[in-house]
N, CA, C and O atoms as CSV, one atom per row, in Angstrom:
chain,resi,resn,atom,element,x,y,z
A,1,MET,N,N,16.081,9.190,-18.962
A,1,MET,CA,C,15.504,8.546,-17.797
A,1,MET,C,C,16.106,9.158,-16.535
A,1,MET,O,O,17.302,9.441,-16.478
A,2,ALA,N,N,15.272,9.356,-15.540
A,2,ALA,CA,C,15.723,9.940,-14.277
A,2,ALA,C,C,16.703,9.001,-13.568
A,2,ALA,O,O,16.665,7.783,-13.742
A,3,ASP,N,N,17.562,9.596,-12.781
A,3,ASP,CA,C,18.536,8.837,-12.009
A,3,ASP,C,C,17.802,7.907,-11.042
A,3,ASP,O,O,17.036,8.368,-10.196
A,4,ASP,N,N,18.032,6.618,-11.165
A,4,ASP,CA,C,17.358,5.640,-10.305
A,4,ASP,C,C,18.360,4.626,-9.766
A,4,ASP,O,O,18.086,3.427,-9.731
A,5,ARG,N,N,19.495,5.107,-9.357
A,5,ARG,CA,C,20.536,4.211,-8.852
A,5,ARG,C,C,20.131,3.638,-7.485
A,5,ARG,O,O,19.219,4.138,-6.825
A,6,MET,N,N,20.831,2.588,-7.092
A,6,MET,CA,C,20.633,1.986,-5.779
A,6,MET,C,C,21.264,2.903,-4.738
A,6,MET,O,O,22.400,3.354,-4.888
A,7,VAL,N,N,20.503,3.167,-3.681
A,7,VAL,CA,C,20.988,4.047,-2.621
A,7,VAL,C,C,20.746,3.396,-1.273
A,7,VAL,O,O,19.900,2.512,-1.138
A,8,LYS,N,N,21.496,3.841,-0.277
A,8,LYS,CA,C,21.297,3.364,1.078
A,8,LYS,C,C,19.979,3.911,1.617
A,8,LYS,O,O,19.562,5.025,1.300
A,9,SER,N,N,19.348,3.094,2.435
A,9,SER,CA,C,18.103,3.514,3.072
A,9,SER,C,C,18.315,3.531,4.581
A,9,SER,O,O,18.920,2.613,5.135
A,10,ASN,N,N,17.828,4.555,5.233
A,10,ASN,CA,C,17.891,4.567,6.690
A,10,ASN,C,C,16.502,4.608,7.318
A,10,ASN,O,O,16.372,4.690,8.539
A,11,ARG,N,N,15.463,4.551,6.484
A,11,ARG,CA,C,14.100,4.619,7.010
A,11,ARG,C,C,13.216,3.460,6.565
A,11,ARG,O,O,12.299,3.090,7.299
A,12,ALA,N,N,13.451,2.875,5.403
A,12,ALA,CA,C,12.551,1.859,4.846
A,12,ALA,C,C,12.738,0.514,5.546
A,12,ALA,O,O,13.858,0.083,5.818
A,13,TRP,N,N,11.606,-0.135,5.830
A,13,TRP,CA,C,11.617,-1.450,6.484
A,13,TRP,C,C,10.663,-2.389,5.776
A,13,TRP,O,O,9.694,-1.962,5.149
A,14,MET,N,N,10.956,-3.686,5.887
A,14,MET,CA,C,10.092,-4.740,5.367
A,14,MET,C,C,9.596,-5.560,6.556
A,14,MET,O,O,10.360,-5.886,7.465
A,15,VAL,N,N,8.312,-5.884,6.533
A,15,VAL,CA,C,7.687,-6.636,7.620
A,15,VAL,C,C,7.024,-7.870,7.025
A,15,VAL,O,O,6.353,-7.783,5.997
A,16,LEU,N,N,7.211,-9.018,7.670
A,16,LEU,CA,C,6.531,-10.250,7.273
A,16,LEU,C,C,5.485,-10.607,8.317
A,16,LEU,O,O,5.738,-10.558,9.521
A,17,VAL,N,N,4.315,-10.965,7.831
A,17,VAL,CA,C,3.209,-11.421,8.674
A,17,VAL,C,C,2.578,-12.602,7.951
A,17,VAL,O,O,2.415,-12.564,6.732
A,18,THR,N,N,2.222,-13.652,8.688
A,18,THR,CA,C,1.468,-14.747,8.079
A,18,THR,C,C,0.031,-14.686,8.571
A,18,THR,O,O,-0.244,-14.229,9.681
A,19,ALA,N,N,-0.885,-15.160,7.719
A,19,ALA,CA,C,-2.310,-15.188,8.049
A,19,ALA,C,C,-2.876,-16.540,7.612
A,19,ALA,O,O,-2.297,-17.206,6.754
A,20,PRO,N,N,-4.008,-16.947,8.200
A,20,PRO,CA,C,-4.549,-18.270,7.905
A,20,PRO,C,C,-5.244,-18.406,6.551
A,20,PRO,O,O,-5.665,-19.505,6.192
A,21,GLY,N,N,-5.371,-17.335,5.806
A,21,GLY,CA,C,-6.013,-17.417,4.495
A,21,GLY,C,C,-6.054,-16.055,3.830
A,21,GLY,O,O,-5.650,-15.050,4.416
A,22,LEU,N,N,-6.552,-16.031,2.588
A,22,LEU,CA,C,-6.596,-14.771,1.836
A,22,LEU,C,C,-7.548,-13.755,2.443
A,22,LEU,O,O,-7.248,-12.561,2.457
A,23,LYS,N,N,-8.683,-14.205,2.943
A,23,LYS,CA,C,-9.656,-13.251,3.480
A,23,LYS,C,C,-9.081,-12.450,4.651
A,23,LYS,O,O,-9.123,-11.220,4.612
A,24,PRO,N,N,-8.542,-13.105,5.698
A,24,PRO,CA,C,-7.949,-12.305,6.779
A,24,PRO,C,C,-6.713,-11.521,6.328
A,24,PRO,O,O,-6.465,-10.427,6.835
A,25,ALA,N,N,-5.940,-12.058,5.391
A,25,ALA,CA,C,-4.773,-11.332,4.873
A,25,ALA,C,C,-5.222,-10.047,4.178
A,25,ALA,O,O,-4.592,-9.001,4.336
A,26,ARG,N,N,-6.291,-10.123,3.424
A,26,ARG,CA,C,-6.808,-8.927,2.741
A,26,ARG,C,C,-7.331,-7.900,3.735
A,26,ARG,O,O,-7.159,-6.699,3.530
A,27,VAL,N,N,-7.968,-8.358,4.809
A,27,VAL,CA,C,-8.460,-7.449,5.857
A,27,VAL,C,C,-7.283,-6.691,6.473
A,27,VAL,O,O,-7.338,-5.473,6.638
A,28,ILE,N,N,-6.224,-7.422,6.809
A,28,ILE,CA,C,-5.040,-6.802,7.402
A,28,ILE,C,C,-4.403,-5.827,6.420
A,28,ILE,O,O,-4.080,-4.698,6.790
A,29,ALA,N,N,-4.222,-6.250,5.176
A,29,ALA,CA,C,-3.614,-5.381,4.160
A,29,ALA,C,C,-4.412,-4.098,3.986
A,29,ALA,O,O,-3.846,-3.005,3.960
A,30,ARG,N,N,-5.721,-4.233,3.866
A,30,ARG,CA,C,-6.582,-3.055,3.669
A,30,ARG,C,C,-6.488,-2.103,4.855
A,30,ARG,O,O,-6.414,-0.888,4.672
A,31,ALA,N,N,-6.490,-2.651,6.079
A,31,ALA,CA,C,-6.401,-1.809,7.276
A,31,ALA,C,C,-5.080,-1.041,7.310
A,31,ALA,O,O,-5.063,0.147,7.630
A,32,LEU,N,N,-3.978,-1.712,6.985
A,32,LEU,CA,C,-2.673,-1.062,7.000
A,32,LEU,C,C,-2.568,0.015,5.935
A,32,LEU,O,O,-2.028,1.093,6.181
A,33,LEU,N,N,-3.090,-0.282,4.746
A,33,LEU,CA,C,-3.028,0.691,3.654
A,33,LEU,C,C,-3.956,1.875,3.910
A,33,LEU,O,O,-3.586,3.019,3.649
A,34,THR,N,N,-5.144,1.611,4.414
A,34,THR,CA,C,-6.094,2.690,4.701
A,34,THR,C,C,-5.544,3.643,5.755
A,34,THR,O,O,-5.724,4.857,5.656
A,35,ALA,N,N,-4.875,3.092,6.763
A,35,ALA,CA,C,-4.279,3.915,7.817
A,35,ALA,C,C,-2.946,4.537,7.383
A,35,ALA,O,O,-2.331,5.288,8.140
A,36,ARG,N,N,-2.511,4.222,6.174
A,36,ARG,CA,C,-1.235,4.703,5.620
A,36,ARG,C,C,-0.046,4.299,6.492
A,36,ARG,O,O,0.932,5.033,6.635
A,37,LEU,N,N,-0.172,3.099,7.068
A,37,LEU,CA,C,0.927,2.515,7.830
A,37,LEU,C,C,1.846,1.703,6.931
A,37,LEU,O,O,2.959,1.359,7.328
A,38,ALA,N,N,1.391,1.398,5.732
A,38,ALA,CA,C,2.163,0.650,4.747
A,38,ALA,C,C,2.025,1.316,3.391
A,38,ALA,O,O,0.972,1.857,3.053
A,39,ALA,N,N,3.106,1.270,2.618
A,39,ALA,CA,C,3.060,1.779,1.246
A,39,ALA,C,C,2.572,0.703,0.300
A,39,ALA,O,O,1.932,0.996,-0.709
A,40,CYS,N,N,2.878,-0.550,0.629
A,40,CYS,CA,C,2.548,-1.675,-0.236
A,40,CYS,C,C,2.476,-2.936,0.606
A,40,CYS,O,O,3.262,-3.119,1.536
A,41,VAL,N,N,1.527,-3.805,0.274
A,41,VAL,CA,C,1.430,-5.121,0.917
A,41,VAL,C,C,1.261,-6.157,-0.186
A,41,VAL,O,O,0.283,-6.124,-0.933
A,42,ASN,N,N,2.210,-7.068,-0.285
A,42,ASN,CA,C,2.109,-8.187,-1.227
A,42,ASN,C,C,1.537,-9.386,-0.487
A,42,ASN,O,O,1.956,-9.681,0.632
A,43,LEU,N,N,0.593,-10.074,-1.095
A,43,LEU,CA,C,0.031,-11.296,-0.525
A,43,LEU,C,C,0.552,-12.483,-1.327
A,43,LEU,O,O,0.376,-12.551,-2.543
A,44,VAL,N,N,1.191,-13.410,-0.635
A,44,VAL,CA,C,1.754,-14.597,-1.269
A,44,VAL,C,C,0.961,-15.799,-0.767
A,44,VAL,O,O,1.198,-16.268,0.346
A,45,PRO,N,N,0.025,-16.306,-1.566
A,45,PRO,CA,C,-0.818,-17.420,-1.109
A,45,PRO,C,C,-0.099,-18.763,-1.186
A,45,PRO,O,O,1.001,-18.878,-1.727
A,46,ARG,N,N,-0.760,-19.772,-0.626
A,46,ARG,CA,C,-0.316,-21.169,-0.682
A,46,ARG,C,C,1.050,-21.385,-0.036
A,46,ARG,O,O,1.868,-22.166,-0.523
A,47,LEU,N,N,1.276,-20.686,1.056
A,47,LEU,CA,C,2.482,-20.887,1.836
A,47,LEU,C,C,2.235,-22.062,2.779
A,47,LEU,O,O,1.173,-22.139,3.395
A,48,GLU,N,N,3.177,-22.960,2.900
A,48,GLU,CA,C,3.056,-24.070,3.838
A,48,GLU,C,C,3.994,-23.806,5.006
A,48,GLU,O,O,5.211,-23.743,4.831
A,49,SER,N,N,3.430,-23.651,6.189
A,49,SER,CA,C,4.212,-23.337,7.379
A,49,SER,C,C,4.317,-24.552,8.287
A,49,SER,O,O,3.340,-25.267,8.505
A,50,HIS,N,N,5.514,-24.774,8.811
A,50,HIS,CA,C,5.779,-25.841,9.774
A,50,HIS,C,C,6.363,-25.164,11.008
A,50,HIS,O,O,7.315,-24.392,10.894
A,51,TYR,N,N,5.809,-25.441,12.184
A,51,TYR,CA,C,6.216,-24.696,13.370
A,51,TYR,C,C,5.793,-25.412,14.648
A,51,TYR,O,O,4.951,-26.310,14.638
A,52,TRP,N,N,6.403,-24.986,15.739
A,52,TRP,CA,C,6.013,-25.476,17.054
A,52,TRP,C,C,4.940,-24.566,17.623
A,52,TRP,O,O,5.078,-23.343,17.585
A,53,TRP,N,N,3.863,-25.156,18.154
A,53,TRP,CA,C,2.821,-24.387,18.828
A,53,TRP,C,C,2.300,-25.216,20.000
A,53,TRP,O,O,1.818,-26.334,19.813
A,54,GLN,N,N,2.398,-24.672,21.186
A,54,GLN,CA,C,1.943,-25.324,22.408
A,54,GLN,C,C,2.496,-26.750,22.512
A,54,GLN,O,O,1.764,-27.709,22.754
A,55,ASP,N,N,3.809,-26.850,22.320
A,55,ASP,CA,C,4.558,-28.106,22.442
A,55,ASP,C,C,4.173,-29.180,21.435
A,55,ASP,O,O,4.432,-30.363,21.656
A,56,LYS,N,N,3.552,-28.771,20.327
A,56,LYS,CA,C,3.223,-29.705,19.250
A,56,LYS,C,C,3.771,-29.176,17.942
A,56,LYS,O,O,3.760,-27.972,17.685
A,57,LEU,N,N,4.250,-30.096,17.116
A,57,LEU,CA,C,4.683,-29.727,15.780
A,57,LEU,C,C,3.443,-29.594,14.903
A,57,LEU,O,O,2.651,-30.529,14.791
A,58,GLU,N,N,3.280,-28.425,14.279
A,58,GLU,CA,C,2.099,-28.117,13.476
A,58,GLU,C,C,2.484,-27.839,12.031
A,58,GLU,O,O,3.623,-27.478,11.734
A,59,THR,N,N,1.528,-28.011,11.150
A,59,THR,CA,C,1.644,-27.644,9.746
A,59,THR,C,C,0.363,-26.936,9.346
A,59,THR,O,O,-0.734,-27.410,9.644
A,60,SER,N,N,0.501,-25.801,8.671
A,60,SER,CA,C,-0.672,-25.025,8.267
A,60,SER,C,C,-0.463,-24.430,6.878
A,60,SER,O,O,0.658,-24.115,6.480
A,61,ALA,N,N,-1.560,-24.286,6.159
A,61,ALA,CA,C,-1.558,-23.498,4.928
A,61,ALA,C,C,-1.782,-22.048,5.351
A,61,ALA,O,O,-2.715,-21.751,6.098
A,62,GLU,N,N,-0.929,-21.153,4.875
A,62,GLU,CA,C,-1.034,-19.747,5.249
A,62,GLU,C,C,-0.788,-18.850,4.040
A,62,GLU,O,O,-0.396,-19.309,2.966
A,63,VAL,N,N,-1.027,-17.571,4.247
A,63,VAL,CA,C,-0.724,-16.529,3.273
A,63,VAL,C,C,0.334,-15.645,3.903
A,63,VAL,O,O,0.220,-15.276,5.072
A,64,LEU,N,N,1.362,-15.302,3.142
A,64,LEU,CA,C,2.417,-14.421,3.626
A,64,LEU,C,C,2.133,-13.000,3.164
A,64,LEU,O,O,1.911,-12.757,1.978
A,65,LEU,N,N,2.141,-12.069,4.101
A,65,LEU,CA,C,2.043,-10.647,3.784
A,65,LEU,C,C,3.447,-10.071,3.830
A,65,LEU,O,O,4.141,-10.198,4.839
A,66,VAL,N,N,3.868,-9.441,2.746
A,66,VAL,CA,C,5.158,-8.759,2.673
A,66,VAL,C,C,4.821,-7.273,2.647
A,66,VAL,O,O,4.276,-6.762,1.668
A,67,ILE,N,N,5.154,-6.591,3.733
A,67,ILE,CA,C,4.698,-5.222,3.966
A,67,ILE,C,C,5.893,-4.269,3.918
A,67,ILE,O,O,6.925,-4.533,4.536
A,68,LYS,N,N,5.754,-3.166,3.186
A,68,LYS,CA,C,6.798,-2.150,3.132
A,68,LYS,C,C,6.315,-0.908,3.866
A,68,LYS,O,O,5.214,-0.414,3.624
A,69,THR,N,N,7.166,-0.408,4.776
A,69,THR,CA,C,6.811,0.726,5.612
A,69,THR,C,C,8.074,1.485,5.991
A,69,THR,O,O,9.133,1.277,5.399
A,70,THR,N,N,7.957,2.369,6.985
A,70,THR,CA,C,9.122,3.083,7.503
A,70,THR,C,C,9.340,2.715,8.963
A,70,THR,O,O,8.423,2.261,9.647
A,71,ARG,N,N,10.554,2.916,9.424
A,71,ARG,CA,C,10.923,2.563,10.799
A,71,ARG,C,C,10.010,3.229,11.825
A,71,ARG,O,O,9.616,2.604,12.809
A,72,SER,N,N,9.680,4.475,11.597
A,72,SER,CA,C,8.886,5.224,12.578
A,72,SER,C,C,7.457,4.697,12.721
A,72,SER,O,O,6.783,4.993,13.707
A,73,LEU,N,N,6.998,3.923,11.747
A,73,LEU,CA,C,5.624,3.410,11.789
A,73,LEU,C,C,5.531,1.957,12.242
A,73,LEU,O,O,4.436,1.397,12.282
A,74,LEU,N,N,6.656,1.338,12.584
A,74,LEU,CA,C,6.642,-0.091,12.918
A,74,LEU,C,C,5.739,-0.427,14.099
A,74,LEU,O,O,4.971,-1.386,14.027
A,75,GLU,N,N,5.812,0.330,15.167
A,75,GLU,CA,C,4.989,0.020,16.344
A,75,GLU,C,C,3.502,0.167,16.042
A,75,GLU,O,O,2.704,-0.683,16.435
A,76,ALA,N,N,3.125,1.231,15.352
A,76,ALA,CA,C,1.716,1.431,14.988
A,76,ALA,C,C,1.256,0.334,14.038
A,76,ALA,O,O,0.133,-0.157,14.155
A,77,LEU,N,N,2.110,-0.052,13.100
A,77,LEU,CA,C,1.785,-1.126,12.168
A,77,LEU,C,C,1.577,-2.440,12.919
A,77,LEU,O,O,0.592,-3.138,12.676
A,78,ALA,N,N,2.491,-2.786,13.829
A,78,ALA,CA,C,2.372,-4.022,14.600
A,78,ALA,C,C,1.104,-4.019,15.446
A,78,ALA,O,O,0.432,-5.044,15.565
A,79,SER,N,N,0.783,-2.889,16.023
A,79,SER,CA,C,-0.439,-2.773,16.827
A,79,SER,C,C,-1.683,-3.022,15.973
A,79,SER,O,O,-2.608,-3.708,16.407
A,80,GLU,N,N,-1.704,-2.470,14.774
A,80,GLU,CA,C,-2.848,-2.665,13.877
A,80,GLU,C,C,-2.932,-4.108,13.400
A,80,GLU,O,O,-4.027,-4.659,13.291
A,81,VAL,N,N,-1.795,-4.724,13.116
A,81,VAL,CA,C,-1.796,-6.145,12.733
A,81,VAL,C,C,-2.406,-6.971,13.862
A,81,VAL,O,O,-3.278,-7.805,13.618
A,82,ARG,N,N,-1.953,-6.744,15.099
A,82,ARG,CA,C,-2.484,-7.501,16.240
A,82,ARG,C,C,-3.984,-7.270,16.403
A,82,ARG,O,O,-4.717,-8.197,16.748
A,83,ARG,N,N,-4.444,-6.056,16.162
A,83,ARG,CA,C,-5.876,-5.727,16.290
A,83,ARG,C,C,-6.721,-6.458,15.244
A,83,ARG,O,O,-7.837,-6.886,15.538
A,84,GLN,N,N,-6.197,-6.600,14.033
A,84,GLN,CA,C,-6.950,-7.187,12.923
A,84,GLN,C,C,-6.768,-8.702,12.798
A,84,GLN,O,O,-7.586,-9.372,12.168
A,85,HIS,N,N,-5.711,-9.241,13.388
A,85,HIS,CA,C,-5.306,-10.619,13.125
A,85,HIS,C,C,-6.125,-11.632,13.928
A,85,HIS,O,O,-6.411,-11.396,15.102
A,86,PRO,N,N,-6.510,-12.763,13.309
A,86,PRO,CA,C,-7.272,-13.781,14.041
A,86,PRO,C,C,-6.419,-14.644,14.980
A,86,PRO,O,O,-6.972,-15.309,15.856
A,87,TYR,N,N,-5.094,-14.652,14.823
A,87,TYR,CA,C,-4.244,-15.465,15.694
A,87,TYR,C,C,-4.026,-14.777,17.035
A,87,TYR,O,O,-4.007,-13.548,17.117
A,88,ASP,N,N,-3.862,-15.582,18.090
A,88,ASP,CA,C,-3.489,-15.045,19.402
A,88,ASP,C,C,-2.078,-14.463,19.368
A,88,ASP,O,O,-1.798,-13.442,19.997
A,89,THR,N,N,-1.203,-15.123,18.629
A,89,THR,CA,C,0.196,-14.715,18.541
A,89,THR,C,C,0.606,-14.637,17.075
A,89,THR,O,O,1.230,-15.563,16.556
A,90,PRO,N,N,0.258,-13.533,16.399
A,90,PRO,CA,C,0.623,-13.445,14.983
A,90,PRO,C,C,2.127,-13.251,14.807
A,90,PRO,O,O,2.795,-12.626,15.631
A,91,GLU,N,N,2.631,-13.797,13.721
A,91,GLU,CA,C,4.021,-13.561,13.343
A,91,GLU,C,C,4.131,-12.141,12.822
A,91,GLU,O,O,3.445,-11.757,11.875
A,92,ILE,N,N,4.999,-11.369,13.450
A,92,ILE,CA,C,5.313,-10.015,12.979
A,92,ILE,C,C,6.818,-9.873,13.115
A,92,ILE,O,O,7.328,-9.705,14.223
A,93,VAL,N,N,7.531,-9.939,12.003
A,93,VAL,CA,C,8.977,-9.785,12.016
A,93,VAL,C,C,9.360,-8.707,11.007
A,93,VAL,O,O,8.738,-8.575,9.952
A,94,ALA,N,N,10.389,-7.941,11.347
A,94,ALA,CA,C,10.762,-6.814,10.495
A,94,ALA,C,C,12.271,-6.665,10.431
A,94,ALA,O,O,12.993,-7.033,11.359
A,95,TRP,N,N,12.726,-6.122,9.321
A,95,TRP,CA,C,14.136,-5.802,9.188
A,95,TRP,C,C,14.283,-4.621,8.231
A,95,TRP,O,O,13.421,-4.375,7.387
A,96,PRO,N,N,15.397,-3.892,8.382
A,96,PRO,CA,C,15.598,-2.718,7.530
A,96,PRO,C,C,15.920,-3.110,6.096
A,96,PRO,O,O,16.535,-4.143,5.831
A,97,ILE,N,N,15.494,-2.270,5.202
A,97,ILE,CA,C,15.870,-2.390,3.795
A,97,ILE,C,C,17.155,-1.585,3.653
A,97,ILE,O,O,17.123,-0.356,3.702
A,98,ALA,N,N,18.277,-2.260,3.478
A,98,ALA,CA,C,19.584,-1.601,3.459
A,98,ALA,C,C,19.797,-0.771,2.202
A,98,ALA,O,O,20.344,0.330,2.266
A,99,LEU,N,N,19.362,-1.301,1.048
A,99,LEU,CA,C,19.523,-0.629,-0.233
A,99,LEU,C,C,18.249,-0.757,-1.038
A,99,LEU,O,O,17.511,-1.733,-0.904
A,100,GLY,N,N,17.996,0.225,-1.869
A,100,GLY,CA,C,16.855,0.158,-2.772
A,100,GLY,C,C,17.014,1.195,-3.862
A,100,GLY,O,O,17.853,2.092,-3.772
A,101,SER,N,N,16.200,1.061,-4.892
A,101,SER,CA,C,16.271,2.079,-5.947
A,101,SER,C,C,15.768,3.401,-5.361
A,101,SER,O,O,14.781,3.440,-4.627
A,102,ARG,N,N,16.463,4.461,-5.700
A,102,ARG,CA,C,16.144,5.773,-5.138
A,102,ARG,C,C,14.679,6.131,-5.342
A,102,ARG,O,O,14.010,6.569,-4.407
A,103,ARG,N,N,14.182,5.948,-6.550
A,103,ARG,CA,C,12.794,6.318,-6.852
A,103,ARG,C,C,11.801,5.473,-6.043
A,103,ARG,O,O,10.790,5.991,-5.568
A,104,TYR,N,N,12.087,4.178,-5.887
A,104,TYR,CA,C,11.192,3.324,-5.103
A,104,TYR,C,C,11.170,3.767,-3.642
A,104,TYR,O,O,10.101,3.875,-3.042
A,105,LEU,N,N,12.330,4.018,-3.078
A,105,LEU,CA,C,12.388,4.436,-1.678
A,105,LEU,C,C,11.675,5.772,-1.461
A,105,LEU,O,O,10.994,5.958,-0.453
A,106,GLU,N,N,11.829,6.684,-2.394
A,106,GLU,CA,C,11.114,7.964,-2.303
A,106,GLU,C,C,9.608,7.736,-2.369
A,106,GLU,O,O,8.849,8.340,-1.610
A,107,TRP,N,N,9.174,6.854,-3.286
A,107,TRP,CA,C,7.750,6.536,-3.385
A,107,TRP,C,C,7.249,5.921,-2.075
A,107,TRP,O,O,6.199,6.313,-1.567
A,108,LEU,N,N,8.001,4.958,-1.531
A,108,LEU,CA,C,7.599,4.298,-0.287
A,108,LEU,C,C,7.399,5.326,0.822
A,108,LEU,O,O,6.354,5.343,1.472
A,109,GLU,N,N,8.391,6.178,1.039
A,109,GLU,CA,C,8.295,7.166,2.113
A,109,GLU,C,C,7.182,8.166,1.888
A,109,GLU,O,O,6.574,8.645,2.846
A,110,GLY,N,N,6.904,8.491,0.626
A,110,GLY,CA,C,5.826,9.436,0.320
A,110,GLY,C,C,4.442,8.814,0.378
A,110,GLY,O,O,3.444,9.534,0.353
A,111,SER,N,N,4.361,7.491,0.456
A,111,SER,CA,C,3.067,6.794,0.440
A,111,SER,C,C,2.523,6.481,1.816
A,111,SER,O,O,1.362,6.094,1.949
A,112,VAL,N,N,3.340,6.640,2.839
A,112,VAL,CA,C,2.875,6.372,4.209
A,112,VAL,C,C,2.685,7.699,4.929
A,112,VAL,O,O,3.113,8.752,4.457
A,113,ARG,N,N,2.029,7.620,6.086
A,113,ARG,CA,C,1.819,8.853,6.834
A,113,ARG,C,C,3.150,9.400,7.345
A,113,ARG,O,O,4.132,8.671,7.481
A,114,ALA,N,N,3.153,10.692,7.621
A,114,ALA,CA,C,4.379,11.340,8.099
A,114,ALA,C,C,4.774,10.750,9.454
A,114,ALA,O,O,3.963,10.133,10.145
A,115,ASP,N,N,6.026,10.957,9.807
A,115,ASP,CA,C,6.529,10.464,11.090
A,115,ASP,C,C,5.615,10.925,12.219
A,115,ASP,O,O,5.181,12.077,12.255
A,116,PRO,N,N,5.329,9.999,13.149
A,116,PRO,CA,C,4.476,10.381,14.288
A,116,PRO,C,C,5.180,11.364,15.215
A,116,PRO,O,O,4.606,11.785,16.219
């Protein structure tokens, strides 16, 4: 078996986005993947969100998108999410992937477009 140890990553990032349902989540996922802004998008349905919106406490059923990309594509990815998203203020939060399996990280970087 090829060497697949855990290695440090300096380029891979994970982004979370919530959407109001599977249909808009799929639209966003497809747009990101087609543009090669993401290597993978996981959709996690039946998420229950509790949050403040316009000075009111709200509760909504949502879908969580877990998006894997690279640091250099974050701005383009966020722009595309905002373009496709039905919310006025979509949740877009990101953080670096500190460690990952070498083969997975290589696959991730090879699956998105080259650095802009």
